[in-house]
N, C-alpha and C positions, 0 to 999 in steps of 0.2 A: 538973361542966361548967365550961368558962370563961364563957360566956354564960347567962346563969340568968334575965334579965326579957327580954321580949319584948311589943312593943307594934305593935298592928297600926293601920296605918294606911291607912282604906280609900279614903282619897282620892287616895292616890297610888298604892294596890294594893301596897304593900311592907309588911315588917315591919324594925322597928328592933330590933336585937338590941343590950341593953347589957350589959358585960362585968362580971364579980364584982370584980373587981380594978380599981382606979381608974388604974394605970399602961396599961389597955388602952382602946382606944378603941370605941366603937359603931360598929354596922356596918348596914348596910341590904341588904335582899335581897328578891327577888320574894314576891308574897304567894301562900299557895294551897297550898304544898308539903304540908302536913299534912291538907289536904281530901280527899275522897273523887271521884274523878272522874264516877264512875256508881254503879251498884248493886254493880259487884263490882270495881272496880280504884281504887287510889289514886292520887292526884297525884305520891307519892312513889317511885312504880315507877320511874320513866325516873332517878331518882337512885339509887336503890340498883343497878339493872340496870347502869348506868354504871361503879359502884362495882366489883361483884361481875365484870364482864367483863373488868377490870384484873387483879383479883385471886384470883378462887376458883377454887379447884386448885392454887395456888400457895401460895409459902413465907409469903408474908404474911397469907393467910386461910385456915384450916383447919375442920375441922367434926371437933368432940371428941366423947368415947363418948357424951356425951348429948345429941346431937344441936345442938349449940350450935354457931354460924359467928361467931368472933370476929375482930376486928383492932385493930393500934393504931390509936387514934383520932386520932393526928397524921398517919400513914400514910394514913388516909379522907381525913382533909382534901387531904393533898398531890393524891391521886387525885382528888378530886372538884374541886379546883381546877383543874383542866383540862379541865373540860367547859365547857358554854356555860352552866349555871346558875350559876356562882359566879365573882366576878369577882376573888377572890385568895384563899389560904389561910386569911385571917381570916373571911372571909364564908363560905368553905366550911365552915370550923370550928364558925362560927353557926348554920348551916343543919342541920350533923348535931346540934347542942346542942338545936336546935329542935324536930328530928325526935323526939329523947330526952324533951323536954318535952312532948312529945303522944304518948308511948306508943309511938312506931312500932319505935323502937331502945331497947338501954338501954345506959347510959354507966356505966361504973363505971372510976373513978380513971383511967386512961392507954389503957382497952380500949374498945370498942364492939360489941356483940352485934346482928348485923343479922338472924341467923336465931336461931329458938327454937321447937321442938316446941310447936306450939298445945295439945295435948294435956295439957303442963305447967301451963297456966296453973289457978287458981281458978276457980269459979262466977262470984264477983264480980269475975272479969277478963275476962268475957266480950269487952268490946270491944278489949281489948289483944290478945287471942288471934285475933279477927277482922281486925285490924289486920296480925297476924305472916301469915295465909294469903295476904294480899297480897304480902307480902315473900317468901314462897316461890315465888308465881308468878311474882313477878319474877324470882326464882333460874332458876326452871324455862324462863322467857324465855333468859334467860344460856345457861343449859346446852344448851337447844336448839342455839341459834345457835352455839355451841362444836362440836356434835357434826355438824351441817351443814357446817360447815367442815374438820372433818375428813374427815368422807364424801369429801367433794369432792378433799381431796388425794389420798385414797387412790383415788380414781377416777381420778383425770388419771394418776396413777401407773402406775395399771395398764391403763389404757386400754382398758377392757371394760365400762364404765358411763357412760352418758351423761345419764342422769337418774334422778330417782327419785320416787315418787309423796309429795304433801304432804298427802295427806288423811291424817285420823286414822286408824288401823288401827282395825276391828271390833274391840271388846273381846272377843268370843267366837271369833271368827276368829284373834285375836292370841294366846289361851291357847291355842286347839287348835293352831297351829303351835310356840308353845314347847313344848307337850309332845312333839309329835312331833319336834323337833330333841333334847329330852331322851332319849327313847325310842331314837334313832337311836346315839346315843353309850354309851346303857348295852347296847344290841347288840352294839356294836363291842369295848367289855370283855369280856362273856361270851363272844366269838368269839375274843377273842386269848388269854384267859386257858383256853380250855377247860375241863378238869376238874381243870387243875393248881390249884396254890396259888400264890400271889404270889411266894414265895420262889423258885418253881420256874420262874418265867420268865426267859428269858435277858434281857442287858440290852438289846438293840434293842427287845424285848416288851416288856419294863418301861417303857420310853421313851414307845413309842404308847401303854401302857395308861394313864399316868399323864398323857399328851396328853387320850386321850379321855375321862379323870376330871374334868381339868380343864374342858373343855367340858362332861362332864354336869353338873358343880358350875354352872357359868354358869345354861344352863337352868333348873336344878332351882330355883336362887335366884328367876329371875325367876318360875317358876310358883307357887311359894309365896308371893310378893310379892303376884302379883296375885289370888290365892285368898284371900288373906287381906285384902283391901280390902273383903269385906263385914261384916267386924269391924271380882352387883354386877356390882358387876362390874368387873374389875379391868383395869388399864393394859393395853391390846392390847400383845402380844409380840411382834414380828416373827418371833423366834427360834423360836417355838413355833406360831405360826398363821401361813398365809397370808393375802393381800391379802382375799379372799373373805369370810374368816371375821370379819375386823375389820370390813368394811363390815357384815357381818349381825349382828354384835354394836352396835355403833353405831345401825342403823337400828332395831333391836329395843328398846336403850334408848330413843332418841328417841319411838319410838310409847307407849312407858312413859310417858317426860315430858307427851306430849300428853294420855295418858289422867288422869294424875296433875293437871296443870293442870286440865282441866276440871272435875274432881271438888273442887278449891278452890275455883274459881268460883261452884259451885253451894253450896260450903258456905259462903260469905262471902255470898250472895245470902240463906239462910234460917237465916243467923247460927248456926250448930250448930259445936260443937265438933269438931275432928279427931279420928277415933275409933282411928287409928293405936296402938296399943300402946307403943310405942318407936321411938325414931331412934337408929341406931347408928352409929358412927363411920365414916370414911371416908377415904382420901388422896387418892384422885384422884375427880373429877364423875362417874364412872361406876358408881363404889360407892354414890353418894346414894341410888338405889333400895333396895337391900341393906339400908341404914342407915333408910329410912323405911318398909320392910315389918317391921322387924325380924327379920332371917333374916342367919345368918354370913355375911360376903364368903365368895367362895369360897378366895381365898389361904390364909385362916384355916383354913377346912375345910380344905384340904389338907396345911396343917401339922398338924392337932390329929385328924383322923380317920385312923384305921388303914386302910391300903389293903384288907389281907386282909379286915375287916370289912367294907368296902363291898363287896368283892367277893362276901361269904359272905349278905350280905342281898340284894345284886341276884338271886343264885340262888334263895335263898328267896322272893322275891317272883315269880319265874318259874315257880318250882315251885307256888306256890299258885295263879299264875294259870293255869296248866295244868290242875291238879285241878279247879278251877272250870268251864273248858273241858270237860273229862271230864265232869264229872257233868252239866255241861249236856246233853251228847251223849247220856249214857245215859239221860236224863228225856225227852228228845226222840223217841228210839228206842223206848222201853216207851210212849208215848203213842200212835207211828205203829204198834206193833203192835196194841194194843188196839183200835185204830178197825180195822184188818184183820179181826181177829176178829168184832168187831161187825157189819160190812158181811156178814160169809159167813152 
């Protein structure tokens, strides 16, 4: 860190940051950035939100396979210097070092880690883990705003949606809707393939099958991520989806962010560690949910899973369900006949 000593000046309501090098000058910034604003949010969230609003999902900041979001510390200082909270790049760097000093971010050499899966902290690092909840909540605020902006642009281009409900979707209804969407694309794949193997499909049929399979993976990932919460989503491609599908994906993702953010706030209040098993990598912000739920992103599934195996598995599931329904009907019919005999 460039600034290593921080003196709280309560009288002026500022912090004086003194540099490690004698060639650098001390800087002063507003006091309170490392404090909790209330029981479930930190004063630093606005700083991180500004930082992530500029770089999250871009080339400057990425989420690696361990679930860490890392940015070059000089780039972070330049970005933060453009906000109302820092007077210069030096004061912005001092604020970042101050956050690192208070275990809100982690600074290592030339990089700063702003997001880290809280479950990776040890039990004796509870305070740091809880602060990281707040960082993720700030990220979700930023991601939600980005999604809303994207939805607005698509709606304007399509001229068919004027407004969308802002209330968080009921979790049960949300999960049911995801399952229904997944089932629709499953049935579409089965309808396209019929009783043929995947290699017997024509070129146009295979294109439609792969399109439906891609949509199936999208909703299957969201269902799996939500079902794991007791314990993504690719960048929309206009060449493969119509604008309505893009809006549906963005909206379902935004709903999930809203649900996840409220869970984070609850865990901050109760000082509980995040129970998610792992957070995987993601190239774009719509894949963060796949990362948080430790499910394989759909593009990776498209590349790694054999289409014929998928079709065989789908057929197997359908046959099993049909057998269960048939057995249930036989049992019901038998009970009805027994009742009729008893009545006679």
